[in-house]
C-alpha positions, 0 to 999 in steps of 0.5 A, spaced: 341 428 537 340 422 542 347 422 547 351 416 547 350 414 555 357 413 558 359 406 561 358 406 569 364 406 573 363 403 579 366 398 585 363 392 580 368 396 574 374 394 578 377 386 576 383 383 579 386 378 574 388 372 579 393 367 579 396 366 571 391 371 569 395 377 568 401 373 564 394 370 559 392 377 558 399 381 557 404 376 555 409 380 552 410 383 560 413 376 562 416 373 555 418 374 548 412 373 543 415 371 536 416 364 538 415 360 544 423 359 545 423 363 551 418 360 555 423 354 553 428 357 556 426 358 562 425 351 564 431 350 561 434 355 566 431 351 571 435 345 569 442 350 568 441 352 575 441 344 578 448 344 574 450 349 577 449 349 584 453 341 582 447 338 583 446 335 574 451 333 570 447 332 564 441 336 560 438 333 555 432 337 550 428 333 545 423 336 540 417 332 539 414 330 532 407 333 535 410 340 536 411 339 544 418 340 547 422 337 553 427 338 557 429 333 561 435 333 568 439 329 572 438 334 578 434 333 585 428 333 582 422 338 585 419 337 591 412 335 591 410 334 599 405 340 601 407 347 603 406 348 610 402 354 608 399 354 602 397 347 603 398 345 596 404 340 594 410 344 592 411 342 585 404 345 584 405 352 586 412 352 582 408 351 575 402 356 578 404 361 582 408 367 579 412 369 585 413 362 587 420 359 587 427 356 591 430 362 587 429 368 593 432 365 598 439 367 596 445 366 601 447 362 607 441 356 607 438 357 601 436 352 595 440 356 589 446 360 591 447 363 585 441 362 580 438 366 574 431 365 575 430 371 580 423 374 578 419 368 581 415 368 574 419 362 570 416 356 569 409 359 571 409 363 565 410 357 560 405 354 564 400 359 563 402 360 555 401 352 553 395 348 552 398 342 556 405 341 561 406 335 563 411 335 571 415 329 572 419 329 578 424 323 581 426 324 587 427 320 594 427 314 590 418 316 588 416 318 582 411 324 582 407 326 576 402 332 574 399 335 567 396 343 567 391 345 561 393 353 561 396 353 567 389 350 571 391 342 574 388 337 569 391 330 572 392 332 580 399 329 583 400 322 582 406 319 586 408 312 586 414 307 586 420 308 582 421 301 578 427 298 577 432 302 571 428 308 572 432 314 574 433 316 581 433 323 581 432 329 576 425 333 572 423 332 565 417 338 563 414 336 557 411 343 554 405 343 548 405 352 547 399 355 546 399 357 538 394 363 540 399 367 544 405 366 539 407 369 532 409 362 530 410 356 534 416 354 530 423 354 534 428 358 531 433 353 531 439 357 530 438 360 536 436 354 540 442 351 538 447 357 540 443 357 547 444 350 548 451 350 546 452 356 551 450 353 557 454 347 556 461 352 554 459 356 561 458 349 565 465 345 564 463 338 564 456 338 563 453 335 557 448 338 554 443 334 548 439 337 543 435 331 540 430 334 533 425 327 532 422 330 525 430 332 522 432 325 527 438 329 529 441 328 535 446 334 538 451 333 544 456 339 547 460 338 552 466 343 553 472 341 558 476 348 556 470 352 557 470 360 555 477 359 551 475 353 548 469 356 545 472 364 543 477 360 539 472 357 535 468 362 534 473 368 533 474 370 525 480 375 525 487 375 526 490 375 533 493 382 536 496 378 542 495 371 545 487 370 548 487 373 555 483 368 559 482 369 567 477 369 573 476 372 580 471 371 585 469 374 592 471 370 598 468 370 605 473 376 608 471 381 601 467 386 605 464 389 598 461 383 595 458 376 597 462 370 598 462 368 590 460 374 586 465 374 581 466 373 573 470 368 569 472 371 562 475 370 555 478 377 551 481 377 545 483 382 540 483 382 533 486 386 527 479 385 524 473 381 523 467 382 526 468 381 534 464 376 538 462 378 544 457 374 549 455 375 556 452 371 561 449 372 568 448 366 572 448 361 566 442 366 562 445 369 556 444 377 556 444 379 549 443 386 551 449 387 556 448 391 562 453 393 567 457 387 568 459 388 561 460 396 563 465 392 569 469 389 563 470 394 559 471 399 565 477 394 567 480 393 561 481 401 559 483 402 566 489 396 565 491 398 558 491 406 561 495 405 566 500 400 562 500 405 557 501 412 562 507 407 566 510 407 559 509 413 557 506 411 550 501 416 548 503 421 543 501 428 545 495 431 544 491 423 544 486 422 548 484 415 550 477 414 551 474 406 553 471 405 545 478 406 542 481 399 547 475 395 546 473 397 538 477 390 537 475 386 543 472 380 543 469 376 549 466 372 552 463 374 560 461 369 565 459 373 571 455 371 578 451 375 581 448 373 588 441 377 587 441 379 580 436 385 578 435 384 570 431 391 566 423 386 564 421 379 565 426 377 559 433 378 563 436 380 556 440 386 560 443 386 567 441 392 571 445 390 578 449 398 579 454 393 584 455 389 577 460 394 575 465 394 580 465 387 581 466 385 574 472 391 574 475 390 581 477 383 578 478 384 571 483 390 572 488 388 576 490 380 573 490 384 566 495 390 569 500 384 571 499 381 565 501 386 561 506 388 565 509 381 565 509 381 558 511 387 555 512 386 548 505 384 548 502 390 552 505 394 547 502 391 541 495 392 545 497 400 547 498 401 539 492 398 538 488 403 542 492 409 541 491 408 532 483 407 534 483 413 537 487 417 532 483 416 527 477 418 532 480 423 533 481 426 525 474 423 524 472 429 529 477 434 526 473 434 519 466 436 522 470 441 526 473 445 519 466 444 516 462 447 521 468 453 523 465 458 517 460 463 519 457 459 526 452 462 530 455 464 537 454 459 542 449 461 548 453 463 554 450 458 559 451 452 555 457 448 558 460 444 553 464 438 552 471 437 550 469 431 546 467 433 539 465 425 537 458 424 535 458 417 537 460 419 545 458 427 546 451 428 549 448 434 551 442 434 556 437 439 556 435 441 563 429 443 567 431 449 571 439 452 574 439 449 580 438 442 576 442 445 571 448 446 577 448 440 579 448 437 573 454 440 570 458 438 577 456 431 576 457 430 569 463 427 564 467 433 562 469 429 556 463 427 553 457 430 556 454 437 555 449 441 559 444 447 558 440 449 562 432 451 561 429 457 565 421 455 566 416 451 561 418 453 553 414 455 548 408 450 546 411 451 538 406 446 535 403 453 531 409 457 531 411 459 524 418 456 523 421 464 521 418 465 529 421 460 532 428 464 534 424 470 537 424 465 543 430 465 547 430 458 549 428 455 542 433 460 539 440 457 544 436 450 543 437 450 536 444 453 536 446 448 541 444 442 537 447 446 531 441 444 526 437 448 523 429 448 524 426 444 518 420 440 515 418 432 516 420 432 508 426 437 508 432 435 507 436 439 512 444 439 513 445 435 519 453 436 518 453 441 524 450 436 528 453 437 535 451 432 540 450 424 538 444 424 543 440 430 545 437 428 552 431 432 555 432 432 563 427 434 567 423 432 574 420 425 574 413 430 576 407 433 572 411 439 571 417 435 568 412 431 564 409 437 561 416 440 560 418 433 556 412 434 552 413 441 550 420 438 547 418 432 544 413 437 541 418 442 538 422 436 535 417 432 532 414 439 529 421 443 527 426 438 528 423 431 525 429 428 521 433 429 529 427 424 531 428 419 524 435 419 525 435 417 533 439 422 536 433 424 541 432 421 548 429 422 554 432 421 561 429 418 567 431 420 573 428 416 579 422 419 584 425 416 590 431 414 594 431 408 599 437 408 604 437 401 608 441 400 614 448 395 615 445 387 615 450 383 617 457 383 613 453 387 607 454 395 609 448 400 608 447 402 602 442 406 598 437 405 592 433 408 587 427 407 583 423 410 578 416 409 580 412 406 586 413 399 582 420 399 583 420 402 590 415 395 592 420 391 589 426 394 593 422 394 599 421 387 598 428 385 597 430 388 603 425 384 607 428 378 603 435 379 606 431 380 613 432 387 614 427 390 619 420 392 617 421 400 617 428 399 618 430 404 612 428 410 610 424 413 603 426 420 601 422 422 595 425 427 591 420 433 588 425 435 583 432 434 580 435 441 583 435 436 590 439 431 588 447 433 589 452 432 583 453 424 586 447 422 586 445 426 579 451 422 576 449 415 579 442 415 577 440 419 571 447 421 568 452 415 568 451 411 562 452 405 565 447 405 570 442 411 567 436 410 564 435 413 558 429 412 553 430 413 545 425 417 542 422 414 535 415 414 532 414 406 533 408 403 529 404 409 528 404 413 523 407 420 521 400 423 520 397 419 525 402 422 530 400 428 527 393 428 528 394 426 536 399 431 537 395 437 534 389 434 538 394 434 544 397 442 543 392 445 539 389 452 541 383 450 538 382 443 541 380 444 547 373 440 546 378 434 543 381 435 549 376 435 553 373 428 550 380 425 551 380 426 558 373 423 559 375 417 555 382 416 559 380 420 565 380 413 569 387 410 567 391 416 568 395 416 575 395 423 578 401 425 582 399 431 586 
């Protein structure tokens, strides 16, 4: 039998992607590919940043008959002179380099103190994924024009004098998105109008216009009353108390936050109807929320709780949770953060840890003061929150009764939580006793339980179900979770489930990954319904910690990185902030046991700042997943595993 030659792997096998090639190879890493809405939004965000910086009053979006879209603003116009270091026109660099822009240079002297653009990949991604892009900038009495195709310049920069009646300043960008990168070229008009209207809401006095050449429709939005106007127009349901609108921003004397950082917010509480919840960071819509929303929730909860305590309104035996206060809240929140860290390139969720404290520190005192000035309204709000808490606790008790008879004795090493509410409580299966100790001390006792595991869990792929409980660790896991082992076609009784989230928490190293795999194997083989119903999660502890010295007004700080990529990003940020090379120190966690309780809470347990990955089957069906796990975990599959390693060995990053 002829042996199939393996492709040669040598120096020439390594390919370096240059310029905008990475975007074309993996567009999904940089933008959403269902439609071109997000690449259009990148251009729109730049126009909004000009208005946010106080340099423009008009933004106009035109949907042309040929499928192209143009965005026009009356801001300062993109500079078109030569860049001193790169020897190319600045406008060309903005559209062709992934990490070029005016938004890295924050603080005094930066062109944009507060902007939504951060990664510096914005319009260059738009350019890479377009068949044609025309950029025209009006500035200093001149007009400069440049045309690209697929990210490359096809008509070099032409500069001429502005004619009579032409705009004095501003930018127009016209984009023809490339069909091969998107599922459809049709823009979701509903989402686009919502986006444009929200820009107008967040920038009172700025007019945002949408012209649709096909339908010959023109819509324009200008809001003088800002957030309150907008929330009142979108709300349905009867108000419990009047709409509460406030804002708070740090000044130059603030030791904790940069001058100008803060938020404006508008909150309404309704008896019924679907709550309206929208949040923004530097005008970027954060549809998946993030740490600024956590700050709003924290501030609201603290203020209402302190009002209830001050007036002794809480009935005996009722425990108030943030969700009880927040359940009937509608809000629009607009935060200003100097250097926002988003999750992923599409900026749906804010990850900046400081934003929780930033927003909370302004929300709590203002609401507390307002409630104590309007005691009747405060009591109505308290009543609403207490009612929600009582309903939640009753629901928890019903489940408790069903489980009461003949329940197995809980494992002694389980440190349980106080709550019985599946929506809030979670159990962490922690590798090792020392990590278990830190986790017990660092956890939220109300809703987080800890079950430490000793050593490697048994590989259960080929273990019969009735032999599972012979293994103490697996017996303890099953009893703690409250669900019996079952197969994919069974209908197990999930009413005994004791936790809404079952989280695997292991070290960020190779051994930790192995333990993760063994536990995922256990759940997939013997508790598949827990995966199907979305109860299994994997916690992501960080691998590195960076301690940075004090700089200017900024006190000494620490940051955590999940991997090498995040570490590089943190060091880049420190360099941009002017921290001397190597003035920082980097420590690498060998394991969870090295973290103290506070660090473990900050990085891995705190719901506002942790990374928790839900476990789901994804696109691959059950049978295919089963076949793959058999190859990885089966006893008689050594040959298949070897073949797999030979095929994919080169792509693995080994952590020794």
